Structure formats: structure tokens, C-alpha cells
C-alpha positions in Angstrom: -36.1 37.4 45.2 -32.4 38.2 44.6 -31.9 35.7 41.8 -34.9 37.2 40.2 -33.5 40.8 40.6 -30.1 39.8 39.1 -31.6 38.1 36.4 -33.8 41.4 35.2 -30.6 43.5 35.6 -28.7 41.1 33.3 -31.5 41.1 30.7 -31.3 44.8 31.2 -27.6 45.2 30.7 -27.5 42.8 27.6 -30.6 44.4 26.3 -28.6 47.7 26.2 -25.7 46.4 24.8 -27.3 44.7 22.1 -28.9 48.1 21.1 -26.0 50.0 21.5 -24.0 47.2 19.5 -26.5 47.1 16.3 -27.5 50.7 16.4 -24.2 51.9 14.1 -25.5 49.2 12.0 -29.0 50.4 11.7 -27.6 53.8 11.3 -25.4 53.1 8.2 -28.5 51.6 6.8 -30.5 54.7 6.9 -27.3 56.7 5.2 -28.7 57.9 1.8 -26.1 58.0 -0.9 -26.5 60.1 -4.2 -23.9 60.2 -6.8 -23.6 63.4 -8.7 -21.9 64.7 -11.9 -21.6 67.9 -13.8 -21.5 69.3 -17.5 -18.1 71.1 -16.3 -14.9 69.4 -16.3 -12.5 70.4 -13.4 -10.5 72.4 -16.0 -13.3 74.9 -16.1 -13.8 77.0 -12.8 -17.6 76.9 -13.2 -17.4 73.5 -11.4 -16.7 75.7 -8.2 -20.6 75.8 -7.7 -21.1 72.3 -8.0 -18.1 71.7 -5.4 -19.4 74.3 -3.1 -22.9 72.7 -3.2 -21.8 69.3 -2.3 -19.5 70.6 0.4 -22.3 72.2 2.0 -24.5 69.5 1.7 -22.6 66.9 3.1 -21.8 69.2 6.0 -25.6 70.1 6.6 -27.0 66.5 6.3 -24.5 65.3 8.8 -24.4 61.7 7.3 -27.7 61.2 6.5 -27.4 62.2 3.0 -23.7 61.6 1.3 -23.3 62.8 -2.3 -20.4 61.4 -4.2 -19.3 63.8 -6.9 -17.8 63.0 -10.1 -16.3 65.7 -12.3 -18.0 66.4 -15.6 -17.0 63.7 -18.5 -16.1 60.9 -16.0 -19.5 59.1 -16.0 -20.8 60.2 -19.3 -20.6 63.1 -21.9 -21.6 66.5 -20.7 -24.6 66.7 -23.1 -26.2 63.2 -21.6 -26.2 64.6 -17.9 -30.0 66.1 -18.4 -31.7 62.7 -19.4 -29.3 60.5 -17.0 -30.6 62.7 -14.1 -34.3 62.9 -15.8 -34.4 59.2 -15.8 -32.7 58.4 -12.3 -29.4 57.0 -13.8 -27.8 59.2 -11.6 -29.3 61.5 -8.4 -28.0 65.2 -9.6 -26.2 67.0 -12.1 -24.7 70.4 -12.0 -25.7 72.7 -15.1 -26.4 75.7 -17.0 -29.8 75.9 -18.1 -29.5 77.1 -21.6 -27.7 74.2 -22.6 -31.2 72.7 -22.6 -33.2 75.0 -24.9 -33.3 72.3 -27.7 -36.0 70.4 -25.4 -37.9 73.7 -24.3 -37.3 77.1 -25.3 -38.0 78.1 -21.7 -34.5 76.8 -20.7 -32.8 80.0 -22.9 -34.2 82.3 -20.3 -33.1 80.4 -17.3 -29.7 80.3 -17.5 -28.9 83.8 -19.3 -30.5 85.9 -22.0 -29.1 88.6 -24.3 -29.8 92.1 -22.7 -31.4 90.1 -20.0 -31.0 89.8 -16.3 -27.9 90.7 -14.1 -26.4 88.3 -11.5 -28.2 90.3 -9.0 -31.3 90.1 -10.8 -31.4 86.6 -11.4 -30.9 85.9 -7.6 -33.7 88.4 -6.6 -36.2 87.4 -9.2 -35.5 83.6 -8.3 -35.8 83.8 -4.5 -38.4 86.7 -4.3 -40.0 87.6 -7.7 -41.5 84.2 -8.8 -38.6 82.7 -10.3 -38.2 80.1 -8.4 -41.5 78.4 -9.3 -40.7 78.8 -13.1 -37.4 76.6 -12.8 -39.4 74.3 -10.9 -41.8 74.0 -13.5 -39.4 73.6 -16.6 -37.2 70.9 -14.9 -40.6 69.3 -13.4 -41.5 68.4 -16.7 -38.6 66.3 -17.2 -39.0 64.6 -13.7 -36.5 67.1 -11.8 -36.4 69.4 -9.0 -33.9 72.4 -9.3 -31.7 74.7 -7.3 -29.7 77.5 -8.1 -26.1 77.3 -6.6 -24.6 80.3 -8.2 -24.4 83.2 -10.6 -21.5 84.5 -12.5 -20.6 88.1 -13.2 -21.3 89.4 -16.8 -19.6 87.2 -19.2 -16.7 89.0 -20.5 -17.6 89.3 -24.3 -16.4 88.6 -27.6 -12.5 87.7 -27.6 -10.7 87.9 -31.2 -7.7 88.7 -33.0 -9.2 91.6 -34.8 -10.5 94.7 -33.3 -14.6 94.5 -32.8 -15.4 97.9 -32.1 -19.0 98.3 -34.0 -21.4 95.9 -35.0 -19.8 96.3 -38.9 -16.8 94.4 -37.6 -18.8 91.3 -36.3 -20.2 90.8 -40.0 -18.7 87.7 -41.8 -17.1 86.5 -38.5 -17.4 83.0 -37.1 -18.0 83.1 -33.5 -18.3 80.6 -30.7 -21.2 81.8 -28.8 -23.8 79.9 -26.6 -27.4 80.2 -26.6 -30.1 79.7 -28.9 -31.4 83.2 -29.1 -27.8 84.6 -29.1 -27.2 82.6 -32.6 -30.4 84.4 -33.6 -28.7 87.7 -33.1 -25.4 86.7 -34.6 -27.3 85.8 -37.7 -29.1 89.3 -37.6 -25.9 91.1 -37.4 -24.0 89.0 -40.4 -22.2 86.7 -38.4 -22.1 83.0 -37.9 -22.8 81.2 -34.7 -20.3 77.9 -34.2 -21.2 75.6 -31.4 -18.4 74.0 -29.8 -17.7 72.7 -26.1 -15.7 74.9 -23.4 -13.0 72.4 -23.8 -12.4 73.0 -27.8 -12.3 76.7 -27.8 -8.4 77.4 -27.1 -7.3 75.1 -30.2 -9.9 76.4 -32.3 -8.9 80.0 -31.8 -5.4 78.8 -32.0 -5.7 77.5 -35.7 -8.3 80.0 -36.8 -11.4 77.5 -37.2 -13.0 80.3 -35.6 -12.6 84.1 -35.6 -13.6 84.9 -32.2 -15.1 83.4 -29.1 -16.9 84.0 -25.6 -17.2 81.7 -22.7 -17.7 83.2 -19.2 -16.1 85.3 -16.3 -12.4 86.8 -16.6 -11.0 84.2 -14.1 -12.7 81.0 -16.2 -11.3 82.6 -19.5 -8.0 83.0 -18.3 -7.8 79.3 -16.8 -9.0 78.2 -20.5 -6.1 80.1 -21.8 -7.8 82.6 -23.9 -5.0 85.4 -23.1 -2.7 83.4 -25.3 -4.5 82.9 -28.4 -6.4 86.4 -28.5 -5.3 90.0 -28.8 -8.9 91.8 -28.5 -11.5 92.0 -26.0 -15.0 93.4 -27.1 -17.2 94.6 -24.2 -19.9 94.5 -22.7 -21.0 90.8 -23.1 -24.3 91.8 -24.0 -25.0 88.1 -25.0 -24.9 87.1 -21.3 -25.4 89.7 -18.8 -25.2 87.0 -16.2 -25.1 83.0 -16.2 -27.0 80.9 -13.6 -25.3 77.7 -12.1 -27.8 75.2 -10.6 -28.2 71.5 -9.6 -30.9 69.2 -11.3 -32.2 66.3 -8.9 -34.4 63.5 -10.1 -37.5 64.1 -8.6 -38.0 60.4 -7.3 -35.0 60.5 -5.3 -36.2 64.0 -3.9 -39.1 63.1 -3.1 -38.2 60.1 -1.1 -36.2 62.4 1.1 -37.8 63.6 4.5 -38.5 67.0 4.7 -35.9 68.2 6.8 -33.2 66.9 4.6 -35.0 68.6 1.7 -34.8 71.7 3.7 -31.0 71.2 4.5 -30.4 70.8 0.5 -32.2 73.9 -0.1 -30.0 75.6 2.5 -26.8 74.1 0.9 -27.5 75.6 -2.6 -28.2 79.1 -0.6 -24.5 78.7 0.8 -23.2 77.6 -2.6 -24.7 80.3 -4.2 -23.2 83.1 -2.3 -19.8 81.5 -1.9 -19.8 81.1 -5.9 -21.2 84.6 -6.5 -18.7 86.4 -3.9 -15.5 84.5 -5.3 -16.6 85.0 -9.1 -16.6 88.7 -8.5 -13.5 88.9 -6.4 -11.9 87.1 -9.1 -12.9 89.9 -11.7 -10.0 91.9 -10.0 -7.4 90.0 -10.5 -8.0 88.2 -13.7 -8.9 91.1 -15.6 -5.9 92.7 -14.9 -4.0 89.9 -15.9 -5.4 89.9 -19.4 -4.5 93.9 -19.6 -1.0 93.0 -18.5 -0.7 90.3 -21.2 -1.4 93.3 -23.8 -4.9 92.5 -24.7 -6.6 95.6 -25.9 -10.2 96.0 -24.5 -12.8 97.7 -27.0 -16.2 98.9 -25.6 -19.1 99.4 -27.6 -21.3 102.5 -27.8 -24.9 103.0 -26.4 -26.4 102.9 -30.0 -24.8 99.3 -30.7 -26.7 98.0 -27.2 -29.8 100.1 -28.1 -29.6 98.0 -31.6 -29.2 94.8 -29.8 -32.0 95.2 -27.5 -34.3 95.6 -30.5 -33.1 92.6 -31.9 -33.6 90.8 -29.1 -37.1 92.0 -28.2 -38.1 90.8 -31.6 -36.9 87.4 -30.9 -38.3 87.3 -27.6 -41.8 88.3 -28.9 -41.7 85.7 -31.7 -40.5 83.0 -29.7 -43.3 83.8 -26.8 -46.0 83.2 -29.3 -45.5 79.5 -29.8 -44.4 78.6 -26.4 -46.4 79.2 -23.1 -43.6 78.5 -20.6 -40.8 80.6 -22.3 -43.7 83.7 -22.3 -44.4 82.9 -18.6 -40.9 83.3 -17.9 -40.3 86.4 -19.5 -43.3 88.2 -18.3 -42.2 87.2 -14.9 -38.8 88.5 -15.6 -40.3 91.7 -17.3 -42.6 92.3 -14.4 -39.7 92.3 -11.7 -37.6 94.3 -14.1 -40.2 97.2 -14.5 -41.2 96.7 -10.7 -37.6 97.7 -9.8 -36.7 100.2 -12.4 -37.7 103.0 -10.2 -35.3 102.0 -7.3 -32.6 101.2 -9.7 -32.9 104.6 -11.5 -32.6 106.0 -7.7 -29.8 103.9 -6.9 -27.6 104.8 -9.7 -24.6 104.9 -10.2 -24.3 102.7 -7.4 -26.3 99.7 -8.5 -25.9 96.6 -10.5 -27.9 96.0 -13.7 -29.6 98.4 -16.2 -33.1 99.7 -17.4 -33.8 99.0 -20.6 -35.2 101.6 -22.9 -37.9 99.2 -23.8 -39.3 95.8 -23.6 -40.9 93.3 -25.8 -44.6 93.1 -26.3 -45.7 89.8 -25.1 -49.4 90.6 -24.8 
């Protein structure tokens, strides 16, 4: 009897030891590993949204999902990341949606739009006004899930070596400016849109290849050296009142995750959005002053200029919406939100982000 009890206890101990011994190996096999890259190289501080997202995911998922991040350009050229994620070559990449407007015009509404949504507008519309479903539908057509990871302040505006005080001053200028609708507006104003990557702008301004350029927020523009190669700064940045940063995730990789991991990733994106948004806005204090201390002269367009640009933008919005159902759906959703919040925004002034357009494009 004693021998039988001893043998049973021995078997139990050995069994427990075996389980303890192999459990780390089993746990290791269950770790999901993703590769993520970005459209941004480390020299452009918009990559901070990606850093914040990866950090939050790796903390919240507690080892069950691990993302290894590769800065923009290290795995592939930045313009290839959209297709790479869609095809599953990599699991994820940070981006700015407007880069993909050539694939579908709806993307021109999701990263920024001339005279469009402000940073706070984008966040409120995305989380509460139906925007999230639009992003998921747009990227879903290409086999991807999408999460917003941050929003910049208003883009700085046009930087040049001649003063730009009116729309007449823009005529004949070659301007580096992103965005499909932005290019149409420049053409309306008698200027030429020049497409080039952020890394090319400094040298193009220095050598006079272009007459002016825009890129992003004060901290980003300062870090790219624009204070060294320009003398004038025209505001506001009507071409991009905000810019949305986000992460594209391969849909098959996303669907393989347990629901709780998907929720952790969504919370990681929210955490990154707050971190990036607040830091970008706070940095406007320091870096706007740096440009001023450098001697950069700031000129502001009057309201009549913005009224004219709004009319031109609405014209292009109406034209594009006629042939692009998802573009129209996105813009109608944004307009519904803007009209809905306009009364409160008027009451909130002057303690408010954003502005109320005097008119809206007719999409019906």
C-alpha cells in the first residue's frame, strides 16, 4: 500500500515537473510576431506616431503579440508599403492616407482635405461621427484593417524665399505640395504642384528647383531644416488643416488574432493618438518661436483669400463626388458632422478648435 502511494506521488511530482518544464516552450510557440514599417524615415518626426503605437501594443499585449518595427525605407521604398501590407508581405505599416488617393479618391478625404476637418474634428468624427467605418471600408477594399494613431496640428503653410501675402503672389510658382485636391487648387490659382518626398525638399529649396514648399507641423519643418533655406512663411495652412497618421494592418493577420488581442491593439492606437496629438501641439510653442528667432517673416492671408479657396475646394469636391461613391460617402459624413457641431462651435468661440465654413459643397 505504501509502495503504491509512493509511486502515485512520484508520478504526480514528475507530471507537474514536466508541465512546468515545457510550459515556457508552449508559451513561446504561442507568441505572435509581426513586422511593421512606415512611410516615414527617422529624420521625419511624424514617425513618432508609429513609435508610440508599437510601444503601446508591446506593453498591452504582454508578450502574446510582439511587433518588430522597421523605420521607413529600411524594408522597402515608402511608396510600396500599401501593397506590401495588403498582400501580407508584412503585417503592418504606418501611413498618411492621402498618399493612396491614386488607388481610390476616398483616401484624399481621410488624411487631410483643403479647408477641411481640423485635428479635433478628425478625432471626434473618427470615434463618434461615423468616420471609423469609412476608414475600415476604404482600407478593407484592399485587404486591410485601419486604426488612427495620431493627428497633427494644422500644417504650417507655404514656406518660400519670396513673400506670399495674396493669391496673386502664388501665380507662376512651383510649389511642393501633397494631396490630389491640393494640386487641383494650385492649378486653379496659377501655380504648379511639384511632387517629391519629404527628404528631397530641403535640397530642392536650396537649389531653387522649387519656389516654395509645405510639409507638416512646426517641429517637423524645423527638424527638416526649412528654417535654413526659406525666409517667408504664409499662414494658415488651408491646404491641410490637419493630418491623420494611422496604421494599416493586413486583414488576414488581423483576423487570426483573438478578440481580446484585437481590443488591446485598438486601445494601443488610442493611447498613441493622445500621446502624438498632445506632443505635436505642445511642440508648436517651441518650434514656432525657433522660426521667429531665425528671422522668418510670417504673412497671413486675409479672410477673402480663404473664402475664395473654399469655393474652389467645394467645386472640386462636388465634381469628384459625382463619380466616386465612397468619396461622396466620406464627404457627406464629414459634412453632417460639421453641420451638426457648428452651433456649439459658434457658441464655443473663441475658445474652440476649428472653424465653420460659410458654405458647403452640394453633394445631393
